C-alpha positions in Angstrom: -51.5 33.5 -108.3 -48.0 34.4 -107.1 -49.3 36.6 -104.3 -51.6 33.8 -103.0 -48.7 31.4 -103.0 -46.5 33.8 -101.0 -49.3 34.4 -98.6 -49.7 30.6 -98.0 -46.0 30.2 -97.5 -45.8 33.1 -95.0 -48.8 31.7 -93.1 -47.2 28.2 -93.0 -44.0 29.7 -91.6 -45.9 31.6 -88.9 -47.8 28.6 -87.8 -44.7 26.5 -87.6 -43.0 29.1 -85.5 -45.9 29.4 -83.1 -46.0 25.6 -82.8 -42.3 25.4 -82.0 -42.7 28.2 -79.3 -45.6 26.4 -77.7 -43.8 23.1 -77.7 -40.7 24.7 -76.1 -42.8 26.3 -73.4 -44.7 23.1 -72.7 -41.9 20.6 -72.7 -38.7 22.5 -72.0 -36.7 21.4 -69.0 -36.3 23.7 -66.1 -33.5 26.2 -66.5 -30.1 25.3 -65.0 -29.4 27.4 -62.0 -26.4 29.7 -62.3 -23.8 28.9 -59.6 -23.0 31.7 -57.1 -19.5 33.0 -57.1 -18.4 34.2 -53.7 -15.2 36.2 -53.3 -13.8 36.0 -49.8 -12.1 39.0 -48.3 -8.4 39.0 -47.9 -7.4 37.8 -44.4 -3.7 39.0 -44.6 -1.5 41.3 -46.7 0.0 38.2 -48.3 -3.4 37.3 -49.8 -3.5 40.7 -51.4 0.0 40.3 -52.8 -0.9 36.8 -54.3 -4.0 38.3 -55.9 -2.0 41.1 -57.4 0.7 38.7 -58.7 -2.0 36.6 -60.4 -3.5 39.8 -61.9 -0.1 40.8 -63.2 0.5 37.4 -64.8 -2.9 37.5 -66.5 -2.1 41.0 -67.8 1.3 39.9 -69.2 -0.4 37.0 -70.9 -3.0 39.3 -72.5 -0.3 41.6 -73.8 2.0 38.8 -74.9 1.1 39.0 -78.6 1.8 42.7 -78.7 5.1 42.3 -76.8 6.1 39.5 -79.2 5.4 41.7 -82.2 6.7 45.1 -81.0 9.7 44.2 -78.9 11.3 41.2 -80.6 12.7 40.1 -84.0 9.3 38.8 -85.1 8.2 41.8 -87.2 11.3 41.8 -89.5 11.3 38.0 -89.9 7.6 37.6 -90.8 7.7 40.5 -93.3 10.8 39.2 -95.0 9.3 35.7 -95.3 6.1 37.2 -96.8 8.2 39.0 -99.3 9.9 35.8 -100.3 6.6 34.1 -100.9 5.3 37.0 -102.9 8.4 37.3 -105.0 8.2 33.6 -105.9 4.6 34.1 -106.9 3.5 30.9 -105.3 0.3 32.5 -103.9 -0.4 30.6 -100.6 2.6 28.3 -100.7 3.9 28.0 -98.0 0.7 28.7 -96.1 0.4 31.4 -93.5 0.5 28.9 -90.7 3.9 27.7 -91.8 5.3 31.2 -92.2 4.1 32.3 -88.8 5.3 29.1 -87.2 8.8 29.5 -88.8 8.9 33.2 -87.8 8.0 32.3 -84.2 10.7 29.7 -83.8 13.3 31.9 -85.5 12.2 34.7 -83.1 12.7 32.3 -80.1 16.2 31.3 -81.5 17.2 35.0 -81.9 15.9 36.0 -78.5 17.2 33.0 -76.6 20.4 34.7 -75.3 18.3 37.7 -74.2 15.8 35.4 -72.4 18.7 33.7 -70.7 19.9 37.1 -69.4 16.4 37.9 -68.1 16.2 34.6 -66.4 19.5 34.9 -64.7 19.3 38.6 -63.7 15.6 39.0 -62.9 13.5 35.9 -62.7 15.7 33.6 -60.6 16.7 36.3 -58.1 13.1 37.3 -57.7 11.9 33.7 -57.1 14.7 33.3 -54.5 13.5 36.5 -52.8 16.7 38.4 -53.3 15.1 41.3 -55.1 11.6 42.8 -55.2 9.2 43.2 -58.1 10.3 46.7 -59.0 14.0 45.7 -59.3 13.0 42.5 -61.1 11.1 44.5 -63.7 14.0 46.8 -64.2 16.5 44.0 -64.6 14.1 42.2 -67.0 13.6 45.2 -69.3 17.3 46.0 -69.5 18.4 43.2 -72.0 15.4 43.8 -74.2 16.1 47.5 -74.2 19.7 47.0 -75.3 18.5 44.7 -78.1 16.0 47.2 -79.3 18.4 50.1 -79.2 21.0 48.1 -81.1 18.5 47.5 -84.0 17.1 51.1 -84.0 18.4 53.9 -86.2 19.3 57.2 -84.6 17.2 59.0 -87.1 14.1 57.2 -85.9 15.0 57.8 -82.2 15.4 61.5 -82.9 12.1 61.6 -84.7 10.1 60.2 -81.8 12.1 62.2 -79.3 11.0 65.3 -81.2 7.4 64.1 -81.4 7.3 63.4 -77.7 8.7 66.8 -76.8 11.6 65.5 -74.8 15.0 67.0 -74.8 18.0 65.3 -76.4 19.2 62.8 -73.7 22.8 62.5 -72.7 22.9 58.7 -72.9 20.7 56.0 -74.4 19.8 55.0 -70.8 17.9 58.2 -70.4 15.5 57.5 -73.3 12.1 56.2 -72.1 10.5 53.0 -73.5 7.6 54.9 -75.0 10.2 56.4 -77.4 12.3 53.3 -77.9 9.4 51.0 -78.9 7.9 53.0 -81.8 11.4 53.9 -83.0 12.4 50.2 -82.9 9.2 49.2 -84.9 9.8 51.9 -87.5 13.4 50.8 -88.0 12.4 47.2 -88.2 9.8 48.0 -90.9 12.4 49.9 -93.0 15.0 47.1 -92.7 12.4 44.5 -93.6 11.4 46.4 -96.7 15.0 46.9 -97.7 15.6 43.2 -97.5 12.4 42.5 -99.4 13.5 44.8 -102.3 16.7 42.9 -102.6 14.8 39.6 -102.7 12.5 40.8 -105.4 15.3 41.9 -107.8 16.4 38.5 -109.2 12.8 37.3 -109.5 11.8 40.4 -111.4 14.7 39.8 -113.8 13.5 36.2 -114.4 9.9 37.6 -115.1 11.3 40.2 -117.6 13.4 37.6 -119.5 10.6 35.2 -119.8 8.1 37.8 -120.9 10.5 39.2 -123.5 11.3 35.7 -124.8 7.6 34.8 -125.2 6.9 38.1 -127.0 9.8 37.6 -129.4 8.5 34.1 -130.2 5.0 35.5 -130.9 3.4 33.5 -128.0 1.1 36.4 -126.9 -1.6 34.1 -125.5 0.7 32.1 -123.2 0.8 33.6 -119.7 4.4 34.4 -118.7 3.7 33.2 -115.2 3.3 29.6 -116.3 6.9 29.7 -117.6 8.5 32.0 -115.0 7.1 30.3 -111.9 8.9 27.0 -112.4 12.1 28.8 -113.3 11.9 31.0 -110.2 11.3 28.0 -108.0 14.2 26.2 -109.7 16.5 29.2 -109.2 15.4 29.4 -105.5 16.2 25.8 -105.0 19.6 25.9 -106.8 20.9 28.8 -104.7 19.4 27.2 -101.5 17.2 30.2 -101.0 15.7 29.3 -97.6 19.1 28.7 -96.2 20.3 32.1 -97.4 17.3 34.0 -96.3 17.2 32.5 -92.8 21.0 32.8 -92.4 21.0 36.5 -93.3 17.9 37.2 -91.2 19.5 35.6 -88.0 22.9 37.2 -88.7 21.3 40.6 -89.0 20.4 40.5 -85.3 23.9 39.5 -84.1 
């Protein structure tokens, strides 16, 4: 009986599918023609330059997320904020969108002086025609390079110099960006985890005190998280935790 029922259902599905295909072929509207895209040949060298500039802008926009993460203060800030949320034990409060938005605006705040230097030394002279693209790129990367080297440990720089096979440079200006960027990211990760450890310590103490108290009172079935979570939030509010975290994060880049 079951096999017959399955056969009838499959036959019904096949008939419905064939009916839909026939109806589509019979009554479908004619397909919309695809517009033709014609690319005109460049008439002058300036047309080629304009096209290359547009291509360069699109490339920068495509790489903007990677540049933001790897060459600014964003990495340290977002990791520390995630440590704060995990230490509090509030699961998804504040949500990821809030943490990322806060990290972005803090990054803009920290990098604002550097962006001003880039605008004054590279963008404005290039727009006025005082310097060419090559000089503008060199002037733009210089403030970012100084910021990254200031936050990078010598140990990490030495590591990537050895891995790249380069000789020990005489000055920091001789170090290439392919060494500076990974060394900077490694240093930022280490710094962020150090800050995260310090953030975790007081909250772990609260968890241990609450768990010990509940066990001494014989309340084995009561989850310690139900008691420790409000206490951790209260402690965080009393010490003005967000103010302290953000203040020390920003001050760490000065």
